[in-house]
KOLDRENVEX-62656 format. One record per residue (C-alpha): residue in one letter; z, x, y; residue number from 1. Coordinates in Angstrom, 1 decimal. Each point is the difference from the previous one (the first is absolute). Example, Ala and Ser with C-alpha at 12.3 -4.5 7.8 and 13.67 -1.06 7.14 Angstrom:
2
setor res:A	zz:7.8	xx:12.3	yy:-4.5	n:1
setor res:S	zz:-0.7	xx:1.4	yy:3.4	n:2
END
This chain:
218
setor res:M	zz:154.6	xx:-38.8	yy:-82.1	n:1
setor res:A	zz:-1.7	xx:2.0	yy:2.6	n:2
setor res:Q	zz:-3.2	xx:0.1	yy:-2.1	n:3
setor res:L	zz:0.0	xx:-3.8	yy:-0.3	n:4
setor res:R	zz:0.2	xx:-0.3	yy:3.8	n:5
setor res:R	zz:-2.9	xx:2.5	yy:0.3	n:6
setor res:W	zz:-2.2	xx:-2.1	yy:-2.4	n:7
setor res:K	zz:0.8	xx:-3.2	yy:1.9	n:8
setor res:E	zz:-1.0	xx:1.6	yy:3.3	n:9
setor res:L	zz:-3.3	xx:1.2	yy:-1.4	n:10
setor res:A	zz:-0.7	xx:-3.4	yy:-1.5	n:11
setor res:E	zz:0.7	xx:-1.8	yy:3.2	n:12
setor res:A	zz:-2.2	xx:2.5	yy:2.0	n:13
setor res:R	zz:-2.9	xx:-0.5	yy:-2.5	n:14
setor res:A	zz:0.4	xx:-3.8	yy:0.2	n:15
setor res:Q	zz:0.0	xx:0.2	yy:3.8	n:16
setor res:R	zz:-3.2	xx:2.1	yy:0.1	n:17
setor res:E	zz:-1.7	xx:-2.4	yy:-2.4	n:18
setor res:H	zz:1.0	xx:-3.0	yy:2.1	n:19
setor res:E	zz:-1.3	xx:1.6	yy:3.1	n:20
setor res:G	zz:-3.3	xx:1.0	yy:-1.7	n:21
setor res:T	zz:-0.7	xx:-3.6	yy:-1.1	n:22
setor res:S	zz:0.9	xx:-1.6	yy:3.3	n:23
setor res:R	zz:-1.9	xx:2.4	yy:2.3	n:24
setor res:P	zz:-3.8	xx:-0.4	yy:0.1	n:25
setor res:K	zz:-1.8	xx:2.9	yy:-1.5	n:26
setor res:Q	zz:-1.7	xx:2.2	yy:2.6	n:27
setor res:Q	zz:-3.7	xx:-0.6	yy:0.0	n:28
setor res:R	zz:-2.3	xx:3.0	yy:0.0	n:29
setor res:R	zz:-2.6	xx:-0.5	yy:2.7	n:30
setor res:T	zz:-3.6	xx:1.1	yy:-0.8	n:31
setor res:Q	zz:-2.3	xx:0.3	yy:2.9	n:32
setor res:I	zz:-3.6	xx:-0.7	yy:-0.6	n:33
setor res:H	zz:-2.4	xx:1.2	yy:2.7	n:34
setor res:I	zz:-3.3	xx:-1.8	yy:0.2	n:35
setor res:N	zz:-2.6	xx:1.5	yy:2.3	n:36
setor res:V	zz:-2.2	xx:-2.7	yy:1.3	n:37
setor res:A	zz:-2.9	xx:1.6	yy:1.8	n:38
setor res:A	zz:-2.0	xx:-1.8	yy:2.5	n:39
setor res:P	zz:-3.5	xx:-1.0	yy:-1.4	n:40
setor res:S	zz:-2.4	xx:2.8	yy:0.5	n:41
setor res:E	zz:-3.7	xx:-0.4	yy:0.7	n:42
setor res:N	zz:-0.5	xx:3.1	yy:-2.2	n:43
setor res:V	zz:1.1	xx:-1.9	yy:-3.1	n:44
setor res:Y	zz:-3.6	xx:-1.3	yy:-0.3	n:45
setor res:P	zz:-2.0	xx:2.9	yy:1.4	n:46
setor res:S	zz:-3.4	xx:-0.1	yy:1.5	n:47
setor res:K	zz:-3.0	xx:1.1	yy:-2.0	n:48
setor res:I	zz:-3.1	xx:1.5	yy:1.5	n:49
setor res:V	zz:-3.0	xx:-0.4	yy:-2.3	n:50
setor res:F	zz:-3.3	xx:1.8	yy:0.2	n:51
setor res:R	zz:-2.8	xx:-2.5	yy:0.2	n:52
setor res:C	zz:-3.2	xx:2.1	yy:0.1	n:53
setor res:P	zz:-1.9	xx:2.8	yy:1.8	n:54
setor res:R	zz:-2.4	xx:-0.9	yy:2.7	n:55
setor res:G	zz:-2.9	xx:1.9	yy:1.6	n:56
setor res:A	zz:-0.7	xx:-1.0	yy:3.6	n:57
setor res:P	zz:-3.3	xx:1.1	yy:1.5	n:58
setor res:I	zz:-0.5	xx:1.1	yy:3.6	n:59
setor res:Y	zz:-3.4	xx:-0.6	yy:1.6	n:60
setor res:S	zz:-1.5	xx:1.4	yy:3.2	n:61
setor res:H	zz:-3.0	xx:-1.9	yy:1.4	n:62
setor res:G	zz:-0.6	xx:-1.5	yy:-3.4	n:63
setor res:T	zz:0.2	xx:3.3	yy:-1.9	n:64
setor res:Y	zz:2.6	xx:0.5	yy:-2.7	n:65
setor res:L	zz:1.8	xx:3.2	yy:1.0	n:66
setor res:F	zz:3.6	xx:0.1	yy:-1.4	n:67
setor res:C	zz:2.1	xx:-1.5	yy:-2.8	n:68
setor res:V	zz:3.7	xx:-0.4	yy:0.4	n:69
setor res:E	zz:1.9	xx:-0.5	yy:-3.3	n:70
setor res:Q	zz:3.2	xx:-2.1	yy:0.0	n:71
setor res:L	zz:2.7	xx:-1.1	yy:-2.4	n:72
setor res:W	zz:1.0	xx:-3.7	yy:0.3	n:73
setor res:F	zz:3.6	xx:-1.1	yy:-0.8	n:74
setor res:V	zz:1.7	xx:-3.3	yy:-0.1	n:75
setor res:N	zz:3.7	xx:-0.9	yy:0.0	n:76
setor res:E	zz:1.2	xx:-1.8	yy:-3.2	n:77
setor res:P	zz:3.8	xx:-0.2	yy:0.2	n:78
setor res:E	zz:1.9	xx:-0.6	yy:-3.2	n:79
setor res:R	zz:1.7	xx:-3.4	yy:-0.2	n:80
setor res:G	zz:-0.2	xx:-0.8	yy:3.6	n:81
setor res:G	zz:1.0	xx:3.4	yy:1.3	n:82
setor res:P	zz:-0.1	xx:1.1	yy:3.6	n:83
setor res:V	zz:-3.1	xx:0.9	yy:2.0	n:84
setor res:A	zz:-0.7	xx:3.7	yy:0.0	n:85
setor res:R	zz:0.3	xx:1.5	yy:3.5	n:86
setor res:S	zz:-0.6	xx:3.2	yy:1.8	n:87
setor res:L	zz:-2.5	xx:1.3	yy:-2.5	n:88
setor res:T	zz:-1.1	xx:3.6	yy:0.1	n:89
setor res:A	zz:-2.2	xx:1.9	yy:-2.4	n:90
setor res:T	zz:-0.4	xx:3.7	yy:-0.8	n:91
setor res:L	zz:-3.2	xx:1.3	yy:-1.6	n:92
setor res:D	zz:-0.1	xx:3.1	yy:-2.1	n:93
setor res:F	zz:-3.5	xx:1.1	yy:-0.9	n:94
setor res:M	zz:-0.1	xx:2.2	yy:-3.1	n:95
setor res:D	zz:-2.5	xx:1.8	yy:-2.2	n:96
setor res:M	zz:-0.2	xx:-1.0	yy:-3.6	n:97
setor res:N	zz:2.7	xx:2.5	yy:-0.9	n:98
setor res:G	zz:2.5	xx:-1.7	yy:2.4	n:99
setor res:R	zz:-0.2	xx:2.6	yy:2.7	n:100
setor res:S	zz:0.1	xx:-1.4	yy:3.5	n:101
setor res:L	zz:-3.1	xx:0.7	yy:2.1	n:102
setor res:F	zz:2.1	xx:-0.1	yy:3.2	n:103
setor res:S	zz:3.3	xx:-1.3	yy:1.3	n:104
setor res:Q	zz:0.8	xx:-3.6	yy:-0.5	n:105
setor res:I	zz:-1.3	xx:-2.3	yy:2.8	n:106
setor res:S	zz:1.3	xx:-3.3	yy:1.4	n:107
setor res:G	zz:-2.2	xx:-2.8	yy:-1.0	n:108
setor res:E	zz:-1.2	xx:-2.7	yy:2.5	n:109
setor res:W	zz:0.0	xx:-3.7	yy:-0.6	n:110
setor res:A	zz:-1.8	xx:-3.1	yy:1.3	n:111
setor res:I	zz:0.2	xx:-3.6	yy:-1.0	n:112
setor res:A	zz:-3.2	xx:-1.0	yy:-1.9	n:113
setor res:N	zz:-2.1	xx:-2.7	yy:1.6	n:114
setor res:A	zz:-3.3	xx:0.8	yy:-1.5	n:115
setor res:R	zz:-1.3	xx:2.0	yy:-2.9	n:116
setor res:D	zz:-2.1	xx:2.4	yy:2.1	n:117
setor res:S	zz:2.2	xx:0.1	yy:3.1	n:118
setor res:V	zz:1.1	xx:3.5	yy:0.8	n:119
setor res:G	zz:2.3	xx:-0.5	yy:2.9	n:120
setor res:F	zz:0.0	xx:3.4	yy:1.8	n:121
setor res:D	zz:2.0	xx:-1.5	yy:2.9	n:122
setor res:D	zz:2.6	xx:-1.9	yy:-2.1	n:123
setor res:T	zz:1.4	xx:2.6	yy:-2.3	n:124
setor res:L	zz:3.8	xx:0.5	yy:-0.2	n:125
setor res:E	zz:2.1	xx:2.7	yy:-1.7	n:126
setor res:T	zz:2.8	xx:-2.5	yy:-0.5	n:127
setor res:L	zz:-1.0	xx:-3.5	yy:-1.0	n:128
setor res:P	zz:2.8	xx:-2.4	yy:1.4	n:129
setor res:E	zz:-0.1	xx:-2.3	yy:-3.0	n:130
setor res:L	zz:-2.2	xx:-1.3	yy:-2.8	n:131
setor res:P	zz:0.6	xx:-3.7	yy:-0.6	n:132
setor res:P	zz:-0.2	xx:-1.1	yy:-3.6	n:133
setor res:V	zz:-2.7	xx:-2.7	yy:0.6	n:134
setor res:G	zz:-3.4	xx:0.3	yy:1.5	n:135
setor res:E	zz:-0.2	xx:3.5	yy:1.4	n:136
setor res:I	zz:-1.2	xx:3.3	yy:-1.5	n:137
setor res:A	zz:0.9	xx:3.5	yy:1.2	n:138
setor res:K	zz:-2.8	xx:2.5	yy:0.0	n:139
setor res:L	zz:0.9	xx:3.7	yy:-0.2	n:140
setor res:F	zz:-2.7	xx:2.4	yy:1.3	n:141
setor res:V	zz:-0.6	xx:2.9	yy:-2.4	n:142
setor res:W	zz:-3.2	xx:2.0	yy:0.8	n:143
setor res:Q	zz:-3.3	xx:-0.3	yy:1.7	n:144
setor res:K	zz:-3.4	xx:1.7	yy:-0.3	n:145
setor res:R	zz:-3.2	xx:0.2	yy:1.9	n:146
setor res:R	zz:-2.6	xx:-1.1	yy:-2.6	n:147
setor res:D	zz:-2.3	xx:3.0	yy:0.6	n:148
setor res:D	zz:2.8	xx:2.6	yy:-0.1	n:149
setor res:A	zz:1.4	xx:1.5	yy:-3.2	n:150
setor res:T	zz:3.6	xx:0.3	yy:1.4	n:151
setor res:A	zz:2.4	xx:-2.9	yy:0.2	n:152
setor res:Y	zz:3.1	xx:-0.1	yy:2.2	n:153
setor res:A	zz:3.5	xx:-1.4	yy:-0.7	n:154
setor res:W	zz:0.7	xx:-2.8	yy:2.5	n:155
setor res:S	zz:2.5	xx:1.0	yy:2.7	n:156
setor res:R	zz:0.4	xx:-0.6	yy:3.7	n:157
setor res:G	zz:-2.9	xx:2.3	yy:0.5	n:158
setor res:A	zz:-2.3	xx:-2.8	yy:-1.3	n:159
setor res:R	zz:0.4	xx:-1.7	yy:3.3	n:160
setor res:H	zz:-1.9	xx:2.8	yy:1.6	n:161
setor res:Y	zz:-3.3	xx:-0.8	yy:-1.6	n:162
setor res:P	zz:-1.5	xx:-1.3	yy:3.2	n:163
setor res:G	zz:0.6	xx:3.5	yy:1.4	n:164
setor res:R	zz:-1.8	xx:1.5	yy:-3.0	n:165
setor res:R	zz:3.2	xx:1.7	yy:-1.3	n:166
setor res:H	zz:1.1	xx:-0.2	yy:-3.7	n:167
setor res:P	zz:3.5	xx:0.2	yy:-1.3	n:168
setor res:A	zz:1.0	xx:3.4	yy:-1.3	n:169
setor res:H	zz:0.6	xx:-1.0	yy:-3.7	n:170
setor res:Q	zz:-3.3	xx:0.8	yy:-1.7	n:171
setor res:I	zz:-0.6	xx:-1.1	yy:-3.6	n:172
setor res:P	zz:-3.1	xx:1.6	yy:-1.6	n:173
setor res:P	zz:-2.0	xx:-1.6	yy:-2.8	n:174
setor res:G	zz:1.9	xx:-0.4	yy:-3.2	n:175
setor res:D	zz:2.7	xx:-2.1	yy:-1.8	n:176
setor res:Y	zz:3.5	xx:-0.3	yy:1.3	n:177
setor res:Q	zz:3.3	xx:-1.7	yy:-0.4	n:178
setor res:L	zz:1.8	xx:-2.0	yy:2.7	n:179
setor res:E	zz:3.7	xx:-0.8	yy:0.0	n:180
setor res:V	zz:1.1	xx:-2.7	yy:2.4	n:181
setor res:R	zz:3.6	xx:-0.7	yy:0.7	n:182
setor res:V	zz:0.7	xx:-3.3	yy:1.8	n:183
setor res:R	zz:3.5	xx:-0.3	yy:1.5	n:184
setor res:G	zz:1.8	xx:-2.4	yy:2.3	n:185
setor res:I	zz:2.8	xx:-2.5	yy:0.1	n:186
setor res:Y	zz:0.6	xx:-1.3	yy:-3.6	n:187
setor res:V	zz:-2.9	xx:2.0	yy:-1.4	n:188
setor res:D	zz:-0.7	xx:3.5	yy:-1.3	n:189
setor res:Q	zz:-3.0	xx:0.2	yy:-2.4	n:190
setor res:T	zz:-2.4	xx:2.7	yy:-1.0	n:191
setor res:F	zz:-3.7	xx:-0.5	yy:-1.1	n:192
setor res:V	zz:-2.4	xx:2.5	yy:-1.5	n:193
setor res:F	zz:-3.8	xx:-0.1	yy:0.3	n:194
setor res:R	zz:-3.0	xx:2.0	yy:-0.7	n:195
setor res:L	zz:-2.6	xx:0.8	yy:2.6	n:196
setor res:R	zz:-3.5	xx:1.2	yy:-0.1	n:197
setor res:N	zz:-2.1	xx:1.6	yy:2.7	n:198
setor res:P	zz:-3.6	xx:-0.1	yy:-1.4	n:199
setor res:G	zz:-1.4	xx:2.2	yy:2.8	n:200
setor res:A	zz:-2.8	xx:-0.7	yy:2.4	n:201
setor res:G	zz:-2.0	xx:-3.2	yy:-0.2	n:202
setor res:A	zz:2.8	xx:-2.1	yy:-1.7	n:203
setor res:D	zz:3.3	xx:-1.7	yy:0.9	n:204
setor res:P	zz:3.4	xx:1.3	yy:-1.1	n:205
setor res:Q	zz:1.8	xx:-2.0	yy:-2.6	n:206
setor res:I	zz:3.5	xx:-1.0	yy:-0.9	n:207
setor res:L	zz:0.5	xx:-0.6	yy:-3.7	n:208
setor res:G	zz:2.9	xx:-0.9	yy:-2.3	n:209
setor res:L	zz:1.9	xx:2.9	yy:-1.6	n:210
setor res:N	zz:-1.5	xx:-0.7	yy:-3.4	n:211
setor res:S	zz:-3.3	xx:-1.3	yy:1.2	n:212
setor res:P	zz:-2.8	xx:0.6	yy:-2.6	n:213
setor res:E	zz:-2.2	xx:1.0	yy:3.0	n:214
setor res:F	zz:1.5	xx:3.4	yy:-0.3	n:215
setor res:D	zz:-1.0	xx:0.4	yy:-3.6	n:216
setor res:R	zz:-3.7	xx:-0.4	yy:0.7	n:217
setor res:Q	zz:-2.1	xx:3.1	yy:0.4	n:218
END
């Protein structure tokens, strides 16, 4: 008899649990999904500084051609409507053909191009505030040479002392060289490599492409 009562109690308890289970809503497991929505960044479409061409600017005195200043011209071609490159600086590393630096890296100087043969001694800047993507070209000064001299000189602030008959300290003797130019600023960090040639006295220095056939000629 006692066993029957025990079975009855167990059956009633099981029925009560099942009844409560069907009448009570099931507990929902909450899954949290985190979506990081970042603010649009101008750097999504970065700026792109493009090398346009080398330029040689002559310097005359009383109608006599005395110096040649070699420059690199760059333009801003942002990708897909990217931002304007700003606060541009450039470091120049002059190397021999084995990649050994001739001297410590120097800070390049810029000017905005307004004419092919404009030198702009008084308008050079170590930091170019910005390079708009339409209509303006940034010229980077590289080296200069007195036509009758064999030695060329890397362009630096010392170039401004020419009226006082003083040369910059970075001498580059006749020969072939490599130049590595790193352009940095807001939204831009690019490196360009060039070949240089100092032909010696009586001729202008040259800036040539890295694989220029000019260097294969004897």
